[in-house]
mmJSON file of the N, C-alpha and C atoms, coordinates in Angstrom:
{"data_MODEL":{"atom_site":{
"group_PDB":["ATOM","ATOM","ATOM","ATOM","ATOM","ATOM","ATOM","ATOM","ATOM","ATOM","ATOM","ATOM","ATOM","ATOM","ATOM","ATOM","ATOM","ATOM","ATOM","ATOM","ATOM","ATOM","ATOM","ATOM","ATOM","ATOM","ATOM","ATOM","ATOM","ATOM","ATOM","ATOM","ATOM","ATOM","ATOM","ATOM","ATOM","ATOM","ATOM","ATOM","ATOM","ATOM","ATOM","ATOM","ATOM","ATOM","ATOM","ATOM","ATOM","ATOM","ATOM","ATOM","ATOM","ATOM","ATOM","ATOM","ATOM","ATOM","ATOM","ATOM","ATOM","ATOM","ATOM","ATOM","ATOM","ATOM","ATOM","ATOM","ATOM","ATOM","ATOM","ATOM","ATOM","ATOM","ATOM","ATOM","ATOM","ATOM","ATOM","ATOM","ATOM","ATOM","ATOM","ATOM","ATOM","ATOM","ATOM","ATOM","ATOM","ATOM","ATOM","ATOM","ATOM","ATOM","ATOM","ATOM","ATOM","ATOM","ATOM","ATOM","ATOM","ATOM","ATOM","ATOM","ATOM","ATOM","ATOM","ATOM","ATOM","ATOM","ATOM","ATOM","ATOM","ATOM","ATOM","ATOM","ATOM","ATOM","ATOM","ATOM","ATOM","ATOM","ATOM","ATOM","ATOM","ATOM","ATOM","ATOM","ATOM","ATOM","ATOM","ATOM","ATOM","ATOM","ATOM","ATOM","ATOM","ATOM","ATOM","ATOM","ATOM","ATOM","ATOM","ATOM","ATOM","ATOM","ATOM","ATOM","ATOM","ATOM","ATOM","ATOM","ATOM","ATOM","ATOM","ATOM","ATOM","ATOM","ATOM","ATOM","ATOM","ATOM","ATOM","ATOM","ATOM","ATOM","ATOM","ATOM","ATOM","ATOM","ATOM","ATOM","ATOM","ATOM","ATOM","ATOM","ATOM","ATOM","ATOM","ATOM","ATOM","ATOM","ATOM","ATOM","ATOM","ATOM","ATOM","ATOM","ATOM","ATOM","ATOM","ATOM","ATOM","ATOM","ATOM","ATOM","ATOM","ATOM","ATOM","ATOM","ATOM","ATOM","ATOM","ATOM","ATOM","ATOM","ATOM","ATOM","ATOM","ATOM","ATOM","ATOM","ATOM","ATOM","ATOM","ATOM","ATOM","ATOM","ATOM","ATOM","ATOM","ATOM","ATOM","ATOM","ATOM","ATOM","ATOM","ATOM","ATOM","ATOM","ATOM","ATOM","ATOM","ATOM"],
"id":[1,2,3,4,5,6,7,8,9,10,11,12,13,14,15,16,17,18,19,20,21,22,23,24,25,26,27,28,29,30,31,32,33,34,35,36,37,38,39,40,41,42,43,44,45,46,47,48,49,50,51,52,53,54,55,56,57,58,59,60,61,62,63,64,65,66,67,68,69,70,71,72,73,74,75,76,77,78,79,80,81,82,83,84,85,86,87,88,89,90,91,92,93,94,95,96,97,98,99,100,101,102,103,104,105,106,107,108,109,110,111,112,113,114,115,116,117,118,119,120,121,122,123,124,125,126,127,128,129,130,131,132,133,134,135,136,137,138,139,140,141,142,143,144,145,146,147,148,149,150,151,152,153,154,155,156,157,158,159,160,161,162,163,164,165,166,167,168,169,170,171,172,173,174,175,176,177,178,179,180,181,182,183,184,185,186,187,188,189,190,191,192,193,194,195,196,197,198,199,200,201,202,203,204,205,206,207,208,209,210,211,212,213,214,215,216,217,218,219,220,221,222,223,224,225,226,227,228,229,230,231,232,233,234],
"type_symbol":["N","C","C","N","C","C","N","C","C","N","C","C","N","C","C","N","C","C","N","C","C","N","C","C","N","C","C","N","C","C","N","C","C","N","C","C","N","C","C","N","C","C","N","C","C","N","C","C","N","C","C","N","C","C","N","C","C","N","C","C","N","C","C","N","C","C","N","C","C","N","C","C","N","C","C","N","C","C","N","C","C","N","C","C","N","C","C","N","C","C","N","C","C","N","C","C","N","C","C","N","C","C","N","C","C","N","C","C","N","C","C","N","C","C","N","C","C","N","C","C","N","C","C","N","C","C","N","C","C","N","C","C","N","C","C","N","C","C","N","C","C","N","C","C","N","C","C","N","C","C","N","C","C","N","C","C","N","C","C","N","C","C","N","C","C","N","C","C","N","C","C","N","C","C","N","C","C","N","C","C","N","C","C","N","C","C","N","C","C","N","C","C","N","C","C","N","C","C","N","C","C","N","C","C","N","C","C","N","C","C","N","C","C","N","C","C","N","C","C","N","C","C","N","C","C","N","C","C","N","C","C","N","C","C"],
"label_atom_id":["N","CA","C","N","CA","C","N","CA","C","N","CA","C","N","CA","C","N","CA","C","N","CA","C","N","CA","C","N","CA","C","N","CA","C","N","CA","C","N","CA","C","N","CA","C","N","CA","C","N","CA","C","N","CA","C","N","CA","C","N","CA","C","N","CA","C","N","CA","C","N","CA","C","N","CA","C","N","CA","C","N","CA","C","N","CA","C","N","CA","C","N","CA","C","N","CA","C","N","CA","C","N","CA","C","N","CA","C","N","CA","C","N","CA","C","N","CA","C","N","CA","C","N","CA","C","N","CA","C","N","CA","C","N","CA","C","N","CA","C","N","CA","C","N","CA","C","N","CA","C","N","CA","C","N","CA","C","N","CA","C","N","CA","C","N","CA","C","N","CA","C","N","CA","C","N","CA","C","N","CA","C","N","CA","C","N","CA","C","N","CA","C","N","CA","C","N","CA","C","N","CA","C","N","CA","C","N","CA","C","N","CA","C","N","CA","C","N","CA","C","N","CA","C","N","CA","C","N","CA","C","N","CA","C","N","CA","C","N","CA","C","N","CA","C","N","CA","C","N","CA","C","N","CA","C","N","CA","C","N","CA","C","N","CA","C","N","CA","C","N","CA","C"],
"label_alt_id":[null,null,null,null,null,null,null,null,null,null,null,null,null,null,null,null,null,null,null,null,null,null,null,null,null,null,null,null,null,null,null,null,null,null,null,null,null,null,null,null,null,null,null,null,null,null,null,null,null,null,null,null,null,null,null,null,null,null,null,null,null,null,null,null,null,null,null,null,null,null,null,null,null,null,null,null,null,null,null,null,null,null,null,null,null,null,null,null,null,null,null,null,null,null,null,null,null,null,null,null,null,null,null,null,null,null,null,null,null,null,null,null,null,null,null,null,null,null,null,null,null,null,null,null,null,null,null,null,null,null,null,null,null,null,null,null,null,null,null,null,null,null,null,null,null,null,null,null,null,null,null,null,null,null,null,null,null,null,null,null,null,null,null,null,null,null,null,null,null,null,null,null,null,null,null,null,null,null,null,null,null,null,null,null,null,null,null,null,null,null,null,null,null,null,null,null,null,null,null,null,null,null,null,null,null,null,null,null,null,null,null,null,null,null,null,null,null,null,null,null,null,null,null,null,null,null,null,null,null,null,null,null,null,null],
"label_comp_id":["MET","MET","MET","ALA","ALA","ALA","THR","THR","THR","LYS","LYS","LYS","LYS","LYS","LYS","ARG","ARG","ARG","ASP","ASP","ASP","TYR","TYR","TYR","LYS","LYS","LYS","LYS","LYS","LYS","GLU","GLU","GLU","TYR","TYR","TYR","ARG","ARG","ARG","ASP","ASP","ASP","TYR","TYR","TYR","HIS","HIS","HIS","GLY","GLY","GLY","LYS","LYS","LYS","PRO","PRO","PRO","GLU","GLU","GLU","GLN","GLN","GLN","ARG","ARG","ARG","LYS","LYS","LYS","ASN","ASN","ASN","ARG","ARG","ARG","SER","SER","SER","MET","MET","MET","ARG","ARG","ARG","ASN","ASN","ASN","GLN","GLN","GLN","ALA","ALA","ALA","ARG","ARG","ARG","LEU","LEU","LEU","LYS","LYS","LYS","ALA","ALA","ALA","GLY","GLY","GLY","LEU","LEU","LEU","LYS","LYS","LYS","PRO","PRO","PRO","GLY","GLY","GLY","ASP","ASP","ASP","LYS","LYS","LYS","ARG","ARG","ARG","GLU","GLU","GLU","VAL","VAL","VAL","ASP","ASP","ASP","HIS","HIS","HIS","ILE","ILE","ILE","LYS","LYS","LYS","PRO","PRO","PRO","LEU","LEU","LEU","SER","SER","SER","LYS","LYS","LYS","GLY","GLY","GLY","GLY","GLY","GLY","GLY","GLY","GLY","ASN","ASN","ASN","GLY","GLY","GLY","SER","SER","SER","LYS","LYS","LYS","ASN","ASN","ASN","LEU","LEU","LEU","ARG","ARG","ARG","ALA","ALA","ALA","VAL","VAL","VAL","SER","SER","SER","ARG","ARG","ARG","THR","THR","THR","THR","THR","THR","ASN","ASN","ASN","ARG","ARG","ARG","LYS","LYS","LYS","LYS","LYS","LYS","GLY","GLY","GLY","ASN","ASN","ASN","LYS","LYS","LYS","SER","SER","SER","LYS","LYS","LYS"],
"label_asym_id":["A","A","A","A","A","A","A","A","A","A","A","A","A","A","A","A","A","A","A","A","A","A","A","A","A","A","A","A","A","A","A","A","A","A","A","A","A","A","A","A","A","A","A","A","A","A","A","A","A","A","A","A","A","A","A","A","A","A","A","A","A","A","A","A","A","A","A","A","A","A","A","A","A","A","A","A","A","A","A","A","A","A","A","A","A","A","A","A","A","A","A","A","A","A","A","A","A","A","A","A","A","A","A","A","A","A","A","A","A","A","A","A","A","A","A","A","A","A","A","A","A","A","A","A","A","A","A","A","A","A","A","A","A","A","A","A","A","A","A","A","A","A","A","A","A","A","A","A","A","A","A","A","A","A","A","A","A","A","A","A","A","A","A","A","A","A","A","A","A","A","A","A","A","A","A","A","A","A","A","A","A","A","A","A","A","A","A","A","A","A","A","A","A","A","A","A","A","A","A","A","A","A","A","A","A","A","A","A","A","A","A","A","A","A","A","A","A","A","A","A","A","A","A","A","A","A","A","A","A","A","A","A","A","A"],
"label_entity_id":["1","1","1","1","1","1","1","1","1","1","1","1","1","1","1","1","1","1","1","1","1","1","1","1","1","1","1","1","1","1","1","1","1","1","1","1","1","1","1","1","1","1","1","1","1","1","1","1","1","1","1","1","1","1","1","1","1","1","1","1","1","1","1","1","1","1","1","1","1","1","1","1","1","1","1","1","1","1","1","1","1","1","1","1","1","1","1","1","1","1","1","1","1","1","1","1","1","1","1","1","1","1","1","1","1","1","1","1","1","1","1","1","1","1","1","1","1","1","1","1","1","1","1","1","1","1","1","1","1","1","1","1","1","1","1","1","1","1","1","1","1","1","1","1","1","1","1","1","1","1","1","1","1","1","1","1","1","1","1","1","1","1","1","1","1","1","1","1","1","1","1","1","1","1","1","1","1","1","1","1","1","1","1","1","1","1","1","1","1","1","1","1","1","1","1","1","1","1","1","1","1","1","1","1","1","1","1","1","1","1","1","1","1","1","1","1","1","1","1","1","1","1","1","1","1","1","1","1","1","1","1","1","1","1"],
"label_seq_id":[1,1,1,2,2,2,3,3,3,4,4,4,5,5,5,6,6,6,7,7,7,8,8,8,9,9,9,10,10,10,11,11,11,12,12,12,13,13,13,14,14,14,15,15,15,16,16,16,17,17,17,18,18,18,19,19,19,20,20,20,21,21,21,22,22,22,23,23,23,24,24,24,25,25,25,26,26,26,27,27,27,28,28,28,29,29,29,30,30,30,31,31,31,32,32,32,33,33,33,34,34,34,35,35,35,36,36,36,37,37,37,38,38,38,39,39,39,40,40,40,41,41,41,42,42,42,43,43,43,44,44,44,45,45,45,46,46,46,47,47,47,48,48,48,49,49,49,50,50,50,51,51,51,52,52,52,53,53,53,54,54,54,55,55,55,56,56,56,57,57,57,58,58,58,59,59,59,60,60,60,61,61,61,62,62,62,63,63,63,64,64,64,65,65,65,66,66,66,67,67,67,68,68,68,69,69,69,70,70,70,71,71,71,72,72,72,73,73,73,74,74,74,75,75,75,76,76,76,77,77,77,78,78,78],
"pdbx_PDB_ins_code":[null,null,null,null,null,null,null,null,null,null,null,null,null,null,null,null,null,null,null,null,null,null,null,null,null,null,null,null,null,null,null,null,null,null,null,null,null,null,null,null,null,null,null,null,null,null,null,null,null,null,null,null,null,null,null,null,null,null,null,null,null,null,null,null,null,null,null,null,null,null,null,null,null,null,null,null,null,null,null,null,null,null,null,null,null,null,null,null,null,null,null,null,null,null,null,null,null,null,null,null,null,null,null,null,null,null,null,null,null,null,null,null,null,null,null,null,null,null,null,null,null,null,null,null,null,null,null,null,null,null,null,null,null,null,null,null,null,null,null,null,null,null,null,null,null,null,null,null,null,null,null,null,null,null,null,null,null,null,null,null,null,null,null,null,null,null,null,null,null,null,null,null,null,null,null,null,null,null,null,null,null,null,null,null,null,null,null,null,null,null,null,null,null,null,null,null,null,null,null,null,null,null,null,null,null,null,null,null,null,null,null,null,null,null,null,null,null,null,null,null,null,null,null,null,null,null,null,null,null,null,null,null,null,null],
"Cartn_x":[-173.175,-172.023,-170.804,-169.891,-168.601,-167.536,-166.931,-166.124,-164.634,-163.999,-162.595,-161.607,-160.645,-159.78,-158.688,-158.399,-157.42,-156.019,-155.29,-153.95,-152.908,-152.818,-152.097,-150.674,-150.145,-148.646,-148.403,-149.43,-149.475,-149.655,-150.777,-150.911,-149.747,-148.908,-147.831,-146.758,-146.778,-145.555,-145.805,-147.157,-147.596,-147.903,-148.127,-148.585,-147.84,-148.227,-147.608,-146.202,-145.371,-143.958,-143.028,-143.896,-143.096,-142.47,-141.32,-140.689,-141.412,-142.191,-143.078,-144.037,-144.785,-145.703,-145.121,-143.937,-143.127,-142.854,-142.51,-142.124,-143.425,-144.468,-145.702,-146.18,-146.116,-146.384,-145.439,-144.382,-143.411,-143.664,-144.199,-144.667,-145.848,-146.763,-148.006,-147.614,-146.569,-146.307,-145.575,-144.599,-144.032,-145.104,-146.154,-147.206,-147.891,-148.127,-148.924,-148.086,-146.679,-145.846,-145.84,-145.745,-145.613,-146.942,-148.073,-149.317,-149.629,-148.78,-148.899,-150.095,-150.266,-151.349,-150.648,-151.209,-150.709,-151.337,-150.521,-151.24,-152.53,-153.477,-154.85,-155.905,-155.376,-156.04,-156.766,-158.138,-158.998,-158.923,-158.351,-158.314,-157.355,-157.357,-156.296,-155.773,-154.46,-153.938,-154.465,-154.879,-155.377,-154.194,-153.716,-152.98,-153.651,-153.67,-154.438,-154.184,-153.004,-152.698,-152.202,-152.876,-152.474,-151.231,-150.536,-149.244,-149.282,-150.311,-150.562,-150.7,-150.775,-150.702,-149.778,-148.624,-147.451,-147.226,-148.392,-148.194,-146.995,-146.795,-145.77,-146.111,-145.149,-145.447,-145.008,-145.049,-144.759,-145.998,-145.704,-146.775,-147.856,-147.674,-148.801,-149.591,-149.305,-149.991,-150.766,-150.683,-151.201,-152.246,-153.248,-154.31,-154.842,-155.255,-155.821,-157.399,-158.089,-159.48,-160.058,-161.376,-161.927,-161.676,-161.938,-161.82,-162.665,-164.057,-165.148,-164.842,-164.23,-163.996,-162.841,-161.764,-160.605,-160.978,-161.919,-162.183,-163.024,-164.052,-164.754,-164.12,-163.048,-162.179,-161.387,-160.863,-160.082,-158.843,-158.573,-157.304,-157.698,-158.751,-159.134,-158.558,-158.143,-157.655,-158.84,-158.439,-159.313,-160.293],
"Cartn_y":[-188.538,-187.668,-188.58,-188.267,-188.977,-188.234,-188.709,-188.26,-188.253,-187.186,-187.18,-187.861,-188.761,-189.142,-188.301,-188.223,-187.25,-187.635,-186.844,-187.068,-186.714,-187.754,-187.254,-186.943,-187.376,-187.047,-185.613,-185.185,-183.728,-182.91,-183.254,-182.422,-182.384,-183.411,-183.253,-182.434,-182.653,-181.84,-180.296,-180.03,-178.727,-178.032,-178.495,-178.043,-178.531,-179.779,-180.618,-180.684,-180.749,-180.907,-179.674,-178.441,-177.251,-177.197,-176.617,-176.414,-175.801,-174.894,-174.24,-175.384,-176.004,-177.005,-178.145,-178.488,-179.65,-179.232,-177.928,-177.491,-177.519,-177.011,-176.928,-178.297,-179.285,-180.879,-181.238,-181.076,-181.372,-180.84,-179.474,-178.916,-179.548,-179.925,-180.579,-182.058,-182.637,-184.012,-183.811,-182.843,-182.634,-182.18,-181.517,-181.066,-182.408,-183.33,-184.533,-185.391,-185.472,-186.117,-185.43,-184.11,-183.414,-183.428,-183.471,-183.733,-185.048,-186.03,-187.356,-188.197,-187.666,-188.433,-189.504,-190.807,-192.056,-192.216,-192.793,-193.143,-193.983,-193.544,-194.077,-193.348,-192.5,-191.54,-190.672,-190.556,-189.749,-188.265,-187.909,-186.638,-185.767,-184.41,-183.808,-182.578,-182.219,-181.115,-179.944,-178.98,-177.723,-176.78,-175.847,-174.877,-173.627,-173.396,-172.226,-171.059,-170.569,-169.459,-170.205,-170.218,-170.807,-170.685,-171.523,-171.338,-170.264,-170.025,-169.157,-167.698,-167.582,-166.334,-166.059,-166.991,-166.687,-167.7,-168.473,-169.523,-170.534,-171.242,-172.137,-173.588,-174.386,-175.758,-175.953,-174.833,-174.929,-175.614,-176.31,-177.264,-176.281,-175.135,-174.167,-173.692,-173.945,-173.66,-174.766,-175.862,-177.195,-177.674,-178.307,-179.07,-180.243,-181.118,-182.34,-182.122,-182.089,-181.842,-182.829,-182.844,-183.738,-183.154,-183.805,-183.382,-182.186,-182.432,-181.388,-180.242,-179.974,-178.879,-178.201,-178.951,-178.263,-177.752,-178.473,-178.094,-176.901,-176.77,-175.488,-174.093,-174.412,-173.273,-172.55,-173.494,-172.863,-172.366,-171.105,-170.392,-169.216,-169.168,-168.209,-168.624,-167.513,-167.713,-168.038,-168.674,-169.042,-168.251],
"Cartn_z":[60.261,60.175,60.183,59.348,59.488,60.329,61.219,62.046,61.439,61.525,61.186,62.163,61.874,62.644,63.061,64.393,64.885,64.634,64.275,63.733,65.076,65.891,67.205,66.868,65.951,65.66,65.265,64.443,64.039,65.209,66.081,67.209,68.171,68.355,69.154,68.573,67.286,66.574,66.565,66.336,66.186,67.585,68.624,69.854,70.882,71.32,72.5,72.56,71.526,71.466,71.61,71.563,71.758,73.136,73.2,74.457,75.548,75.287,76.455,76.969,76.056,76.389,77.153,76.71,77.427,78.838,78.979,80.309,81.134,80.612,81.347,81.901,81.01,81.202,82.42,82.262,83.415,84.719,84.699,85.905,86.548,85.63,86.008,86.687,86.013,86.341,87.935,88.071,89.309,90.42,90.13,91.046,91.535,90.662,91.175,91.974,91.765,92.825,94.044,94.174,95.524,96.225,95.553,96.26,96.708,96.303,96.556,95.985,94.646,94.018,93.163,93.327,92.709,91.269,90.267,88.992,89.397,88.479,88.82,89.755,90.55,91.493,90.546,90.643,89.88,90.213,91.317,91.621,90.977,90.877,90.157,91.036,90.591,91.457,91.041,91.956,91.709,92.216,91.36,91.707,92.113,93.546,94.063,93.269,92.984,92.021,90.821,89.737,88.434,87.914,87.394,86.708,85.601,84.999,83.872,84.59,85.815,86.59,87.392,87.243,87.919,89.191,89.494,90.632,90.295,91.367,91.449,91.7,91.986,92.583,93.961,94.758,96.127,96.836,98.048,98.63,98.969,99.377,99.798,98.551,97.323,96.088,95.529,96.074,95.658,96.584,95.913,96.696,95.767,96.292,95.528,95.581,94.432,94.295,93.243,93.162,92.219,90.858,89.749,88.299,88.139,88.556,88.266,88.881,90.195,90.834,90.186,89.756,89.074,87.743,86.992,85.766,85.725,86.739,86.739,86.889,87.838,88.115,87.167,86.09,84.983,85.344,84.855,85.454,86.341,86.847,87.811,89.225,89.974,91.302,92.157,93.278,94.316,94.763],
"occupancy":[1.0,1.0,1.0,1.0,1.0,1.0,1.0,1.0,1.0,1.0,1.0,1.0,1.0,1.0,1.0,1.0,1.0,1.0,1.0,1.0,1.0,1.0,1.0,1.0,1.0,1.0,1.0,1.0,1.0,1.0,1.0,1.0,1.0,1.0,1.0,1.0,1.0,1.0,1.0,1.0,1.0,1.0,1.0,1.0,1.0,1.0,1.0,1.0,1.0,1.0,1.0,1.0,1.0,1.0,1.0,1.0,1.0,1.0,1.0,1.0,1.0,1.0,1.0,1.0,1.0,1.0,1.0,1.0,1.0,1.0,1.0,1.0,1.0,1.0,1.0,1.0,1.0,1.0,1.0,1.0,1.0,1.0,1.0,1.0,1.0,1.0,1.0,1.0,1.0,1.0,1.0,1.0,1.0,1.0,1.0,1.0,1.0,1.0,1.0,1.0,1.0,1.0,1.0,1.0,1.0,1.0,1.0,1.0,1.0,1.0,1.0,1.0,1.0,1.0,1.0,1.0,1.0,1.0,1.0,1.0,1.0,1.0,1.0,1.0,1.0,1.0,1.0,1.0,1.0,1.0,1.0,1.0,1.0,1.0,1.0,1.0,1.0,1.0,1.0,1.0,1.0,1.0,1.0,1.0,1.0,1.0,1.0,1.0,1.0,1.0,1.0,1.0,1.0,1.0,1.0,1.0,1.0,1.0,1.0,1.0,1.0,1.0,1.0,1.0,1.0,1.0,1.0,1.0,1.0,1.0,1.0,1.0,1.0,1.0,1.0,1.0,1.0,1.0,1.0,1.0,1.0,1.0,1.0,1.0,1.0,1.0,1.0,1.0,1.0,1.0,1.0,1.0,1.0,1.0,1.0,1.0,1.0,1.0,1.0,1.0,1.0,1.0,1.0,1.0,1.0,1.0,1.0,1.0,1.0,1.0,1.0,1.0,1.0,1.0,1.0,1.0,1.0,1.0,1.0,1.0,1.0,1.0,1.0,1.0,1.0,1.0,1.0,1.0,1.0,1.0,1.0,1.0,1.0,1.0],
"B_iso_or_equiv":[0.0,0.0,0.0,0.0,0.0,0.0,0.0,0.0,0.0,0.0,0.0,0.0,0.0,0.0,0.0,0.0,0.0,0.0,0.0,0.0,0.0,0.0,0.0,0.0,0.0,0.0,0.0,0.0,0.0,0.0,0.0,0.0,0.0,0.0,0.0,0.0,0.0,0.0,0.0,0.0,0.0,0.0,0.0,0.0,0.0,0.0,0.0,0.0,0.0,0.0,0.0,0.0,0.0,0.0,0.0,0.0,0.0,0.0,0.0,0.0,0.0,0.0,0.0,0.0,0.0,0.0,0.0,0.0,0.0,0.0,0.0,0.0,0.0,0.0,0.0,0.0,0.0,0.0,0.0,0.0,0.0,0.0,0.0,0.0,0.0,0.0,0.0,0.0,0.0,0.0,0.0,0.0,0.0,0.0,0.0,0.0,0.0,0.0,0.0,0.0,0.0,0.0,0.0,0.0,0.0,0.0,0.0,0.0,0.0,0.0,0.0,0.0,0.0,0.0,0.0,0.0,0.0,0.0,0.0,0.0,0.0,0.0,0.0,0.0,0.0,0.0,0.0,0.0,0.0,0.0,0.0,0.0,0.0,0.0,0.0,0.0,0.0,0.0,0.0,0.0,0.0,0.0,0.0,0.0,0.0,0.0,0.0,0.0,0.0,0.0,0.0,0.0,0.0,0.0,0.0,0.0,0.0,0.0,0.0,0.0,0.0,0.0,0.0,0.0,0.0,0.0,0.0,0.0,0.0,0.0,0.0,0.0,0.0,0.0,0.0,0.0,0.0,0.0,0.0,0.0,0.0,0.0,0.0,0.0,0.0,0.0,0.0,0.0,0.0,0.0,0.0,0.0,0.0,0.0,0.0,0.0,0.0,0.0,0.0,0.0,0.0,0.0,0.0,0.0,0.0,0.0,0.0,0.0,0.0,0.0,0.0,0.0,0.0,0.0,0.0,0.0,0.0,0.0,0.0,0.0,0.0,0.0,0.0,0.0,0.0,0.0,0.0,0.0,0.0,0.0,0.0,0.0,0.0,0.0],
"pdbx_formal_charge":[null,null,null,null,null,null,null,null,null,null,null,null,null,null,null,null,null,null,null,null,null,null,null,null,null,null,null,null,null,null,null,null,null,null,null,null,null,null,null,null,null,null,null,null,null,null,null,null,null,null,null,null,null,null,null,null,null,null,null,null,null,null,null,null,null,null,null,null,null,null,null,null,null,null,null,null,null,null,null,null,null,null,null,null,null,null,null,null,null,null,null,null,null,null,null,null,null,null,null,null,null,null,null,null,null,null,null,null,null,null,null,null,null,null,null,null,null,null,null,null,null,null,null,null,null,null,null,null,null,null,null,null,null,null,null,null,null,null,null,null,null,null,null,null,null,null,null,null,null,null,null,null,null,null,null,null,null,null,null,null,null,null,null,null,null,null,null,null,null,null,null,null,null,null,null,null,null,null,null,null,null,null,null,null,null,null,null,null,null,null,null,null,null,null,null,null,null,null,null,null,null,null,null,null,null,null,null,null,null,null,null,null,null,null,null,null,null,null,null,null,null,null,null,null,null,null,null,null,null,null,null,null,null,null],
"auth_seq_id":[1,1,1,2,2,2,3,3,3,4,4,4,5,5,5,6,6,6,7,7,7,8,8,8,9,9,9,10,10,10,11,11,11,12,12,12,13,13,13,14,14,14,15,15,15,16,16,16,17,17,17,18,18,18,19,19,19,20,20,20,21,21,21,22,22,22,23,23,23,24,24,24,25,25,25,26,26,26,27,27,27,28,28,28,29,29,29,30,30,30,31,31,31,32,32,32,33,33,33,34,34,34,35,35,35,36,36,36,37,37,37,38,38,38,39,39,39,40,40,40,41,41,41,42,42,42,43,43,43,44,44,44,45,45,45,46,46,46,47,47,47,48,48,48,49,49,49,50,50,50,51,51,51,52,52,52,53,53,53,54,54,54,55,55,55,56,56,56,57,57,57,58,58,58,59,59,59,60,60,60,61,61,61,62,62,62,63,63,63,64,64,64,65,65,65,66,66,66,67,67,67,68,68,68,69,69,69,70,70,70,71,71,71,72,72,72,73,73,73,74,74,74,75,75,75,76,76,76,77,77,77,78,78,78],
"auth_comp_id":["MET","MET","MET","ALA","ALA","ALA","THR","THR","THR","LYS","LYS","LYS","LYS","LYS","LYS","ARG","ARG","ARG","ASP","ASP","ASP","TYR","TYR","TYR","LYS","LYS","LYS","LYS","LYS","LYS","GLU","GLU","GLU","TYR","TYR","TYR","ARG","ARG","ARG","ASP","ASP","ASP","TYR","TYR","TYR","HIS","HIS","HIS","GLY","GLY","GLY","LYS","LYS","LYS","PRO","PRO","PRO","GLU","GLU","GLU","GLN","GLN","GLN","ARG","ARG","ARG","LYS","LYS","LYS","ASN","ASN","ASN","ARG","ARG","ARG","SER","SER","SER","MET","MET","MET","ARG","ARG","ARG","ASN","ASN","ASN","GLN","GLN","GLN","ALA","ALA","ALA","ARG","ARG","ARG","LEU","LEU","LEU","LYS","LYS","LYS","ALA","ALA","ALA","GLY","GLY","GLY","LEU","LEU","LEU","LYS","LYS","LYS","PRO","PRO","PRO","GLY","GLY","GLY","ASP","ASP","ASP","LYS","LYS","LYS","ARG","ARG","ARG","GLU","GLU","GLU","VAL","VAL","VAL","ASP","ASP","ASP","HIS","HIS","HIS","ILE","ILE","ILE","LYS","LYS","LYS","PRO","PRO","PRO","LEU","LEU","LEU","SER","SER","SER","LYS","LYS","LYS","GLY","GLY","GLY","GLY","GLY","GLY","GLY","GLY","GLY","ASN","ASN","ASN","GLY","GLY","GLY","SER","SER","SER","LYS","LYS","LYS","ASN","ASN","ASN","LEU","LEU","LEU","ARG","ARG","ARG","ALA","ALA","ALA","VAL","VAL","VAL","SER","SER","SER","ARG","ARG","ARG","THR","THR","THR","THR","THR","THR","ASN","ASN","ASN","ARG","ARG","ARG","LYS","LYS","LYS","LYS","LYS","LYS","GLY","GLY","GLY","ASN","ASN","ASN","LYS","LYS","LYS","SER","SER","SER","LYS","LYS","LYS"],
"auth_asym_id":["A","A","A","A","A","A","A","A","A","A","A","A","A","A","A","A","A","A","A","A","A","A","A","A","A","A","A","A","A","A","A","A","A","A","A","A","A","A","A","A","A","A","A","A","A","A","A","A","A","A","A","A","A","A","A","A","A","A","A","A","A","A","A","A","A","A","A","A","A","A","A","A","A","A","A","A","A","A","A","A","A","A","A","A","A","A","A","A","A","A","A","A","A","A","A","A","A","A","A","A","A","A","A","A","A","A","A","A","A","A","A","A","A","A","A","A","A","A","A","A","A","A","A","A","A","A","A","A","A","A","A","A","A","A","A","A","A","A","A","A","A","A","A","A","A","A","A","A","A","A","A","A","A","A","A","A","A","A","A","A","A","A","A","A","A","A","A","A","A","A","A","A","A","A","A","A","A","A","A","A","A","A","A","A","A","A","A","A","A","A","A","A","A","A","A","A","A","A","A","A","A","A","A","A","A","A","A","A","A","A","A","A","A","A","A","A","A","A","A","A","A","A","A","A","A","A","A","A","A","A","A","A","A","A"],
"auth_atom_id":["N","CA","C","N","CA","C","N","CA","C","N","CA","C","N","CA","C","N","CA","C","N","CA","C","N","CA","C","N","CA","C","N","CA","C","N","CA","C","N","CA","C","N","CA","C","N","CA","C","N","CA","C","N","CA","C","N","CA","C","N","CA","C","N","CA","C","N","CA","C","N","CA","C","N","CA","C","N","CA","C","N","CA","C","N","CA","C","N","CA","C","N","CA","C","N","CA","C","N","CA","C","N","CA","C","N","CA","C","N","CA","C","N","CA","C","N","CA","C","N","CA","C","N","CA","C","N","CA","C","N","CA","C","N","CA","C","N","CA","C","N","CA","C","N","CA","C","N","CA","C","N","CA","C","N","CA","C","N","CA","C","N","CA","C","N","CA","C","N","CA","C","N","CA","C","N","CA","C","N","CA","C","N","CA","C","N","CA","C","N","CA","C","N","CA","C","N","CA","C","N","CA","C","N","CA","C","N","CA","C","N","CA","C","N","CA","C","N","CA","C","N","CA","C","N","CA","C","N","CA","C","N","CA","C","N","CA","C","N","CA","C","N","CA","C","N","CA","C","N","CA","C","N","CA","C","N","CA","C","N","CA","C","N","CA","C","N","CA","C","N","CA","C"],
"pdbx_PDB_model_num":[1,1,1,1,1,1,1,1,1,1,1,1,1,1,1,1,1,1,1,1,1,1,1,1,1,1,1,1,1,1,1,1,1,1,1,1,1,1,1,1,1,1,1,1,1,1,1,1,1,1,1,1,1,1,1,1,1,1,1,1,1,1,1,1,1,1,1,1,1,1,1,1,1,1,1,1,1,1,1,1,1,1,1,1,1,1,1,1,1,1,1,1,1,1,1,1,1,1,1,1,1,1,1,1,1,1,1,1,1,1,1,1,1,1,1,1,1,1,1,1,1,1,1,1,1,1,1,1,1,1,1,1,1,1,1,1,1,1,1,1,1,1,1,1,1,1,1,1,1,1,1,1,1,1,1,1,1,1,1,1,1,1,1,1,1,1,1,1,1,1,1,1,1,1,1,1,1,1,1,1,1,1,1,1,1,1,1,1,1,1,1,1,1,1,1,1,1,1,1,1,1,1,1,1,1,1,1,1,1,1,1,1,1,1,1,1,1,1,1,1,1,1,1,1,1,1,1,1,1,1,1,1,1,1]
}}}
């Protein structure tokens, strides 16, 4: 099976470059800084109450967890 190459520029233009998605990415980056995670740290920041459900980046809403734990949760609340 031939695999089709991804067009990253198109993806950015059509989705990741939208103002709402840029704001979301900025909030995720701010959360990593507040949680004290350094570049290269394999843990991820978990928002106890997800941003999509109205949660914020307050220190009481953030925790550092493994990638597996965070991805299992999705956007469900704790």
